[in-house]
N, C-alpha and C positions, 0 to 999 in steps of 0.2 A: 431507822429502818426496822420494819418488823420481821422477826423471823417466823417461819412456819414451824409449827410443833412437829417433832420427828415422827409422830404417830398419826398425823393429820392425813385424811383420805386424800388420794391422788385424782379427786374429781376435775381438777383444773388441768391435769396433764392430757395431752392428745393420746388417742389409743395407739398402742404399739403396732408397729408394721406388721409383726408376725401374727397378730390377732386378725388384721385385715386378710392376710394371706390364707390363714386357716378358714375364716369365713368365706372367702371366694372359692377355695377348693371344696368345701362342703356344699356350697350352693351349686357348683358345677357338677359335683358327684350326684346330687340329688336329681338334678335335671337328666343326667346321663343314665342313671339306674333306672329312672322312670320310664325313659324313653327306650332304652336298649335292653333293659333286664340286667341281672348280675352277670350272666355269662359272657354276653357281647360287649358290655361296658369294659373299657381298658383304662389303665392308668394314663397312658399316652393321650387318649381322647379327653379324658378329664382334665388333665394338665393343659391340653390345647384350649379347651372351653374356658379354663381359669386364667389362660394367658400366662402361664408360668411353665418352667422347665419341669419335666416329669420327675426328675431327682428331688425336686421340693416336695412333691406329693409323697414320695417315699420317706423322706426326711421327717415329715410331720406325722405321718400315719403308718409307716412301715410296710404294709402291703394292702391289697385291695380288700381282703377280708376285714381288716381293722378300719379301712376307710369306710367300707359299707357299714359296719357296726356304728361308727360315729355319725355317719350321714343319716342313718335310719334310727336314731335314738329318739324314741317317741314317748312323750308324756300326754296321755289322753286327756288329762285334767277332768276326769269324770266327776260328775256332780255327787255330792253326798245325798243319796237317795233317802237316807233315814230322816232327812230334813223336809222331804217332799211329801205331801198327802199320799197315802198309800195308793189311792185310785188314779194317781197321775204319774206314777214312776215309769211306765212304759213310754208316755209322751215326753217326759223330761229326758230320758236316755236317748230316745230317737232324736229329738230336737238337737241335743248336744252332739250326737254323732254327725248329723247333717251339717252343723256349723263348722266342726273341725275337718270333715271330709272336703267341703267346699273352700276352706281356707288354708289348707296344709298339703303341699305336694309331697311331703315325706310319707304320708300314709298311702298315697297312690303308688309311690315308688316301692314301698315295702310290699304292697299287695302285688303288684306286678312280679316282683322278684320271688315273692313267697310261694307262687304257684308253680315256679320252675326250678327253684334252687333250694337245696337243703338249709343253707345259711339263712335264707330269708324265711323259710318256713319255722326255722328254730326261733328266729327273732319274733315272728308273729306269736308262737306259742308262749314265749316269755312275756310278751305284752298281754296276752290273754290271761295267763296265770297270775301275774303280779298286779294287773290293774282292773280287769273285768270281773274276775272271780270274787274278789272281795265286795264289788258292788252287788252281785247276785246274793252272796252271803248275808248281806245286811238287810235284805228285804224278803227273801223267799220263806215259805212257812216251814220248811224242813232243812237245816243246814246240810244234811247229808245229800240233798238233791242239788245244791248249789253249783256243782261242777256241770251237771247235765243241763240245768237252767241257763247257765252263762254260755254253754256251748251252743244252745238253740238260739240264744240272742245273737251270738256271733255269726251263726249261720245266716240269719236274716239280714244283719247289717252288712256282713261281708258279701253276701249275694247281691244286695242292693248296690253297694259300692262297685262291684265288678260289672254289673250291667249298666250303671249309670255313668261312672267315672273312667272306667278302663276300656270295656268293649263298646260303650256309647250306644247301646240299643236305643232306637229312636223313641219308642214308647216310654222307655224308662227315663231317658234324658229329657224328655218333654214334660214330665210331671213337674208341678211346682212343688215346693217344699211342704206347703200346707196339704197338698194331695197325698204326698207320700207319708206325711204324719198321719192323716186320716185312714190310710190303708193300713199302715204297718204298726202304729203305736198300739193298738188293741192287742195285736199278736205278741209284741214284747211284754205287755202287761200281763197277758196270760202266762207267758213263759216265766215270768218273775214271781207272780203272786198267786196264781190259781191253784187249787188242789191238783195233785197228781192225778192224770186221767186214769 
């Protein structure tokens, strides 16, 4: 009989039940926060959506604020724009944002909550400072202007997301990704690389 080495990975072991429970809670929380916003979403409703007892939500996450932080943990996985030809950085950034907005309900939930709740707004500010600001810093002509340039890019991308994915303005929702890119990529390009007006 062959013995498994004590430090061998547990790849053959089934996932723990607690992992599945946590994943179910987070999935239900994302849906509920995206639909109801932070204030109206309740632990009881999230637990009902996850088909578990509310006490289990509290056991794993403590309170609604900690659950929200876990459910809206966001890694934008922004591209390394220093590896992109300088004249294409606006297009590369916008294309990336469209891909993640259309494939990730976490960002929609965070946007909905961010406009109505301080915890959500603080979460969005953290994402901006930790993830978008370094991207602008890598490509803008004057590092001192990186915060302003990143904020202008955020205004464009968040404005698009609000009208397309949250409010669903028909003209915005009807645009193809190619049309959006053609309209907005030059604006992001200017914000990131043009000389200060």
